[in-house]
MDAnalysis code that builds the backbone (N, CA, C; Angstrom):
import MDAnalysis as mda
import numpy as np

u = mda.Universe.empty(264, n_residues=88, atom_resindex=np.repeat(np.arange(88), 3), trajectory=True)
u.add_TopologyAttr("name", ["N", "CA", "C"] * 88)
u.add_TopologyAttr("resid", np.arange(1, 89))
u.add_TopologyAttr("resname", ["UNK", "UNK", "UNK", "UNK", "UNK", "UNK", "UNK", "UNK", "UNK", "UNK", "UNK", "UNK", "UNK", "UNK", "UNK", "UNK", "UNK", "UNK", "UNK", "UNK", "UNK", "UNK", "UNK", "UNK", "UNK", "UNK", "UNK", "UNK", "UNK", "UNK", "UNK", "UNK", "UNK", "UNK", "UNK", "UNK", "UNK", "UNK", "UNK", "UNK", "UNK", "UNK", "UNK", "UNK", "UNK", "UNK", "UNK", "UNK", "UNK", "UNK", "UNK", "UNK", "UNK", "UNK", "UNK", "UNK", "UNK", "UNK", "UNK", "UNK", "UNK", "UNK", "UNK", "UNK", "UNK", "UNK", "UNK", "UNK", "UNK", "UNK", "UNK", "UNK", "UNK", "UNK", "UNK", "UNK", "UNK", "UNK", "UNK", "UNK", "UNK", "UNK", "UNK", "UNK", "UNK", "UNK", "UNK", "UNK"])
u.atoms.positions = np.array([
    [108.077, 126.667, 92.035],
    [107.409, 127.835, 91.662],
    [106.248, 127.782, 90.755],
    [105.445, 128.767, 91.166],
    [104.271, 128.969, 90.496],
    [103.792, 130.278, 89.850],
    [103.214, 129.910, 88.524],
    [102.967, 130.858, 87.824],
    [101.346, 131.107, 87.548],
    [101.124, 132.441, 87.787],
    [99.172, 132.623, 87.509],
    [99.593, 133.640, 86.230],
    [98.993, 133.013, 85.249],
    [99.079, 133.479, 83.948],
    [97.855, 134.311, 83.324],
    [97.418, 135.307, 83.182],
    [96.336, 136.160, 82.773],
    [96.375, 136.729, 81.423],
    [95.551, 137.123, 80.730],
    [95.756, 137.935, 79.804],
    [96.244, 139.482, 79.990],
    [96.142, 139.843, 81.307],
    [96.420, 141.125, 81.744],
    [97.969, 141.306, 82.575],
    [98.172, 139.950, 83.140],
    [99.227, 140.000, 83.996],
    [99.829, 138.546, 84.354],
    [100.989, 138.494, 84.485],
    [101.741, 137.341, 84.864],
    [102.260, 137.616, 86.568],
    [101.910, 136.473, 87.347],
    [102.312, 136.769, 88.807],
    [103.107, 135.414, 88.881],
    [104.579, 135.601, 89.760],
    [105.228, 134.558, 90.035],
    [105.336, 134.423, 91.478],
    [105.042, 133.158, 91.911],
    [105.087, 133.200, 93.463],
    [105.958, 131.593, 93.690],
    [106.752, 131.686, 94.767],
    [107.358, 130.548, 95.101],
    [106.485, 129.723, 96.229],
    [106.889, 128.798, 96.136],
    [105.962, 127.676, 97.025],
    [107.115, 126.843, 98.122],
    [106.552, 126.798, 99.427],
    [107.450, 125.884, 100.068],
    [107.379, 124.645, 100.181],
    [108.208, 123.643, 99.991],
    [108.103, 122.399, 100.040],
    [107.714, 121.780, 101.591],
    [106.836, 121.099, 101.699],
    [106.493, 120.441, 102.796],
    [107.027, 119.618, 103.681],
    [108.202, 119.099, 103.075],
    [109.003, 118.107, 104.099],
    [109.554, 118.873, 105.515],
    [109.968, 119.966, 105.238],
    [110.690, 120.435, 106.410],
    [110.223, 121.847, 107.021],
    [108.822, 122.038, 106.631],
    [107.791, 123.042, 107.508],
    [107.096, 122.563, 108.484],
    [107.072, 123.343, 109.500],
    [106.123, 122.977, 110.873],
    [105.117, 123.680, 110.967],
    [103.978, 123.090, 111.513],
    [102.624, 123.785, 111.723],
    [102.836, 124.286, 112.857],
    [101.636, 125.299, 113.028],
    [101.671, 126.201, 114.280],
    [101.546, 125.507, 115.566],
    [101.383, 125.952, 116.676],
    [101.167, 125.382, 118.006],
    [99.830, 124.592, 117.827],
    [99.503, 123.452, 118.224],
    [98.428, 123.027, 118.477],
    [97.539, 123.461, 119.593],
    [96.161, 123.309, 119.468],
    [95.133, 123.914, 120.682],
    [95.108, 122.574, 121.821],
    [95.360, 121.422, 121.095],
    [95.464, 120.089, 121.906],
    [96.506, 119.238, 121.817],
    [97.159, 118.692, 122.631],
    [98.012, 117.573, 122.586],
    [97.875, 116.673, 121.450],
    [98.721, 116.424, 120.299],
    [98.709, 115.446, 119.321],
    [98.599, 114.022, 120.056],
    [97.881, 113.280, 119.438],
    [97.887, 111.914, 119.498],
    [97.918, 111.047, 118.450],
    [99.170, 110.285, 118.301],
    [99.194, 109.427, 117.162],
    [98.066, 108.201, 117.064],
    [97.939, 107.851, 116.041],
    [96.717, 106.679, 115.853],
    [97.301, 105.267, 116.824],
    [96.278, 104.696, 117.397],
    [96.700, 103.516, 117.946],
    [96.909, 102.425, 116.870],
    [97.762, 101.832, 117.242],
    [98.511, 100.468, 116.413],
    [97.482, 99.797, 116.132],
    [96.304, 99.379, 116.986],
    [95.216, 98.544, 116.522],
    [94.391, 99.099, 115.506],
    [94.224, 100.535, 115.338],
    [93.412, 101.178, 114.399],
    [93.978, 101.156, 113.124],
    [95.521, 101.328, 113.369],
    [96.041, 101.472, 111.855],
    [95.978, 99.672, 111.311],
    [96.217, 98.771, 112.159],
    [96.076, 97.591, 111.706],
    [94.733, 97.258, 111.071],
    [93.697, 97.607, 111.667],
    [92.220, 97.280, 110.973],
    [91.875, 97.990, 109.934],
    [92.317, 99.162, 109.856],
    [92.189, 99.992, 108.706],
    [92.895, 99.375, 107.407],
    [94.227, 99.103, 107.626],
    [94.874, 98.435, 106.537],
    [94.298, 97.090, 106.189],
    [93.793, 96.297, 106.977],
    [92.983, 95.244, 106.763],
    [91.890, 95.284, 105.829],
    [91.225, 96.590, 106.196],
    [89.864, 97.024, 105.586],
    [90.224, 97.474, 104.178],
    [91.429, 98.059, 103.934],
    [91.691, 98.593, 102.749],
    [92.675, 97.469, 101.691],
    [92.937, 96.500, 102.537],
    [93.829, 95.404, 101.601],
    [94.966, 95.619, 101.601],
    [95.472, 96.392, 102.487],
    [97.074, 96.394, 102.381],
    [97.809, 95.880, 103.255],
    [99.042, 95.747, 103.456],
    [99.880, 94.956, 104.301],
    [100.067, 95.963, 105.849],
    [100.041, 97.476, 105.392],
    [100.235, 98.316, 106.552],
    [99.957, 99.814, 105.823],
    [99.704, 100.544, 106.934],
    [99.651, 101.937, 106.536],
    [100.795, 102.834, 106.710],
    [101.882, 102.444, 107.401],
    [103.335, 102.891, 107.661],
    [103.801, 103.180, 106.327],
    [104.686, 104.203, 106.327],
    [105.717, 104.549, 105.120],
    [106.440, 103.059, 104.877],
    [106.508, 103.111, 103.313],
    [107.459, 101.709, 103.014],
    [108.584, 102.432, 103.156],
    [109.542, 101.049, 103.132],
    [111.059, 101.469, 103.290],
    [111.385, 102.172, 102.431],
    [111.001, 102.248, 101.120],
    [111.621, 102.970, 99.789],
    [111.281, 104.402, 100.292],
    [110.054, 104.885, 100.826],
    [110.020, 106.005, 101.169],
    [110.736, 106.629, 102.300],
    [110.627, 105.914, 103.362],
    [111.714, 106.251, 104.529],
    [112.955, 106.332, 104.270],
    [113.845, 105.578, 103.126],
    [115.096, 105.715, 102.821],
    [115.238, 106.808, 102.163],
    [114.153, 107.604, 101.541],
    [114.525, 108.909, 100.687],
    [114.273, 110.252, 101.519],
    [113.867, 110.059, 102.999],
    [113.791, 111.334, 103.705],
    [115.469, 111.740, 103.958],
    [115.668, 112.981, 103.567],
    [116.690, 113.653, 103.876],
    [117.077, 113.949, 105.218],
    [118.069, 114.036, 105.756],
    [118.482, 114.623, 107.216],
    [119.006, 115.919, 106.858],
    [118.488, 117.174, 107.001],
    [118.808, 118.188, 106.613],
    [118.838, 119.356, 108.049],
    [118.986, 118.490, 109.090],
    [119.186, 119.192, 110.309],
    [120.512, 119.778, 110.392],
    [121.456, 119.181, 109.948],
    [122.724, 119.934, 110.067],
    [123.139, 120.950, 109.192],
    [122.070, 121.247, 108.376],
    [121.796, 122.528, 107.185],
    [121.061, 123.640, 108.038],
    [119.946, 122.987, 108.429],
    [118.996, 123.997, 109.000],
    [119.431, 124.679, 110.400],
    [119.991, 123.940, 111.170],
    [120.100, 124.209, 112.548],
    [121.169, 125.357, 112.413],
    [122.399, 125.379, 111.525],
    [123.386, 126.842, 111.716],
    [122.249, 128.012, 111.240],
    [121.610, 127.550, 110.389],
    [120.825, 128.931, 109.819],
    [119.846, 129.765, 111.186],
    [119.157, 128.655, 111.766],
    [118.409, 129.287, 113.205],
    [119.596, 129.820, 113.993],
    [120.666, 129.275, 114.189],
    [121.735, 129.776, 115.202],
    [122.314, 131.384, 114.609],
    [122.607, 131.109, 113.471],
    [123.188, 132.502, 112.934],
    [122.234, 133.698, 112.913],
    [120.768, 133.152, 112.696],
    [119.865, 134.450, 112.426],
    [119.643, 134.710, 114.102],
    [119.712, 134.049, 115.050],
    [119.544, 134.499, 116.327],
    [120.729, 135.279, 116.594],
    [121.962, 134.914, 116.561],
    [123.153, 135.730, 116.870],
    [123.160, 137.095, 116.067],
    [122.740, 136.846, 114.768],
    [122.629, 138.086, 114.064],
    [121.677, 139.197, 114.371],
    [120.587, 138.770, 114.683],
    [119.314, 139.493, 114.983],
    [119.233, 139.779, 116.274],
    [120.039, 139.185, 117.298],
    [119.867, 139.521, 118.728],
    [118.482, 139.148, 118.973],
    [117.830, 138.044, 118.586],
    [116.869, 137.382, 119.210],
    [116.630, 135.858, 118.751],
    [115.976, 135.125, 120.020],
    [116.208, 133.811, 119.726],
    [115.252, 133.211, 118.879],
    [115.639, 132.575, 118.043],
    [114.875, 131.618, 116.993],
    [115.158, 130.183, 117.360],
    [114.239, 129.591, 118.336],
    [114.255, 128.005, 118.396],
    [114.071, 127.327, 117.215],
    [114.971, 126.196, 116.994],
    [115.014, 125.210, 116.258],
    [113.601, 124.384, 116.137],
    [112.762, 124.510, 115.266],
    [111.613, 123.599, 115.487],
    [111.509, 122.182, 115.479],
    [112.912, 121.574, 115.085],
    [112.944, 120.108, 115.606],
    [113.339, 119.776, 117.071],
    [113.490, 120.934, 117.933],
    [114.090, 120.768, 119.494],
    [112.759, 120.607, 120.039],
    [111.601, 121.239, 119.622],
    [110.455, 121.275, 120.428],
    [109.789, 120.188, 120.808],
])
């Protein structure tokens, strides 16, 4: 939640957490960085790896079992197909 407070007004906005948002379609196919590029950059930065640490990876929640039924219910209720973003 974000509050913009001025002397004349208070505006409240909700913010979306980025973990489970999806970007719009890309203009060109996405290409992951090459492993040798990641290794070279890690050496330059003086770190072991540029990948997520085990600690960070362990903290990712699997929310597909919660989100998928919402998309299915919305599709059924509204009579319009809402494809689940994780299936693309």
